[in-house]
Each structure stands twice: as C-alpha cells, then as structure tokens.
C-alpha positions as CSV (number, residue, x, y, z in Angstrom):
1,M,97.7,114.7,126.0
2,F,96.0,113.5,122.7
3,A,99.2,113.6,120.9
4,K,100.9,111.3,123.1
5,R,98.0,108.9,123.7
6,G,97.0,109.1,119.9
7,R,100.5,108.0,119.0
8,F,100.3,105.1,121.5
9,E,96.9,104.0,120.0
10,C,98.2,104.2,116.6
11,Q,101.2,101.9,117.4
12,G,98.5,99.2,118.5
13,V,96.8,99.8,115.0
14,I,100.1,99.3,113.1
15,S,100.7,96.1,115.1
16,L,97.2,94.6,114.3
17,F,97.5,95.7,110.7
18,K,100.9,94.1,110.1
19,N,100.9,91.2,112.2
20,E,97.3,89.9,112.0
21,R,96.6,90.9,108.3
22,R,93.0,91.9,109.1
23,S,90.6,93.3,106.4
24,F,90.5,97.3,106.1
25,C,87.0,97.1,107.5
26,E,87.9,95.1,110.6
27,V,90.9,97.4,111.2
28,A,88.5,100.5,110.9
29,Q,86.0,98.8,113.4
30,F,88.8,98.2,115.9
31,I,90.3,101.7,115.6
32,K,86.9,103.3,116.1
33,K,86.1,101.2,119.2
34,E,89.4,101.9,120.8
35,F,89.5,105.6,120.0
36,D,85.9,106.0,121.3
37,K,86.8,104.2,124.5
38,A,90.2,106.1,125.1
39,F,89.3,109.5,123.9
40,Q,85.4,109.8,124.2
41,G,83.2,111.4,121.6
42,A,82.5,110.5,118.0
43,W,85.5,109.2,116.1
44,H,85.4,108.6,112.4
45,V,87.7,106.1,110.7
46,F,88.7,105.6,107.1
47,V,91.1,102.9,106.1
48,G,92.1,101.9,102.5
49,K,94.2,102.1,99.6
50,H,92.3,104.7,97.6
51,F,90.0,107.4,99.1
52,G,89.6,111.1,99.3
53,A,88.3,113.0,102.2
54,W,87.0,116.5,102.9
55,V,86.0,116.5,106.6
56,T,85.2,118.9,109.4
57,Y,87.0,118.0,112.6
58,E,87.8,119.2,116.1
59,A,91.2,121.1,116.4
60,H,94.0,118.8,117.2
61,K,91.9,115.8,116.7
62,L,93.0,114.3,113.5
63,V,95.4,111.6,112.6
64,Y,96.6,110.7,109.2
65,F,99.2,108.2,108.3
66,H,100.3,105.3,105.8
67,I,101.5,101.9,106.4
68,G,102.7,100.6,103.0
69,Q,99.9,101.4,100.5
70,A,97.1,101.5,103.1
71,G,96.0,105.1,104.3
72,F,94.4,105.8,107.7
73,L,92.4,108.7,108.5
74,I,91.1,109.1,112.0
75,Y,89.2,112.2,113.3
76,K,86.8,113.5,115.9
77,H,83.7,115.4,115.2
78,G,80.8,116.0,117.5
C-alpha cells in the first residue's frame, strides 16, 4: 500500500517542485505535512543539492529520488 500511495505523493512533490519553483525548505515542509497526514507517524524529509545521510528507518518506509540536481530523501522513523 505504501509503495503505490508513496509514488502518488511523490508525483505531487515533483509537480510542485517543477512548476512552482519553491525553495528546498518550502518543498521539504510541504512533503512532511503531506506524508504525516497521508501515512501517519513521524516522517523526516531532506531536500537539497548536496547532503549525506545515515539514518534508521522503518522497513519499506524510505523514498529517495532526484529531480535534476535536487535530491529528496523521505523516511519514517518512530
């Protein structure tokens, strides 16, 4: 279930990022709000061009993708 809905939510993120040219911070806030509402729990979001991460997450609850040079890391923990 998460895989299908997660892909759907990410399509909304892609649309927001490409069409509205929001800042990375605004996009991260939007993603967190939407994922917290859609999937419940504590979601953590990283958006940017340069970042590294080493995180603990729940099984099958991590999304990582790029749009151009911007990387997106979304995961649930807790």
